[in-house]
N, C-alpha and C positions, 0 to 999 in steps of 0.2 A: 668195711673197709673196702674197695674196690679194690680189687690182682690189678699192675701194672705193667711194664711191662718195663726192668728192669735195665735193660741193655736193646736199641739200638744200632742200627745201619745207614744211617742218615743218607741220603745224596741228590737233595737240597732242601734251600731253605727255605720250604715253605712242610716240608718233613722235621727241619729241626723247629719251626714254631710253631708247627701240630702238636709235637712234644711238647715244649716248655705250656703251652696253652693243659694240653691233661696235665703234667706237675703239676701247675699253679692248681688248677682246677682240686689236683688230689688233695696235697694241702688244706683246703679250707681258700682259699686267698682271693683275694678280685683283685684287674688289673692293678688298682688305684696302691692299692695295698703291696702289689708287686713293683711298684715305682717309687712305695716310701724306704726300701731296702734298700732297691740297688741304683737310684738315685737319674734316671732318666724317666723318659714325660710316658706318659699314657700314651700317646701319639705310636711313641716306639712301639713300644712295646705291644699294641694292637698291629701296625703297621709288621711289623714282627713272625708274630700268631697267625700272625694273615701271608704272611711268605715271601713280604717284601724282600728283594733282589737283592739292593742299594744299602739293605741293611748293617752297619760297621761291627769286622770282625769281632774288635776289643768292645763293642759293649754289649755284644752277643756271646759270649766268652767270660761278663763281668754279670750277667744276669743268671745262667745258666747256675755263675758259682756261688748264685744267691738261695736259690732253689732247690740247692746241692748236689748239682750235678756233673759233670765232668766229660768234653772229647776226649777220644783214645783214636789215636792215627796207627795205621798200620802199612806195613807197603804188601802188597799184594802181589 
């Protein structure tokens, strides 16, 4: 199995989307399968993975949870 970066510090919605795509594919999951377990539309997943900046943060957090990821915030 391909090694993946288990921790990132995303600086944009695009970086979050790219990471979600990487993890989804690492799990061997299609966009449709991720939609099925997260309850969001395929369009939302597609737009998220492509960095659409209007994506709803609540849905993003839910999708991340469904693929086994958390967001960690820290004070700089």
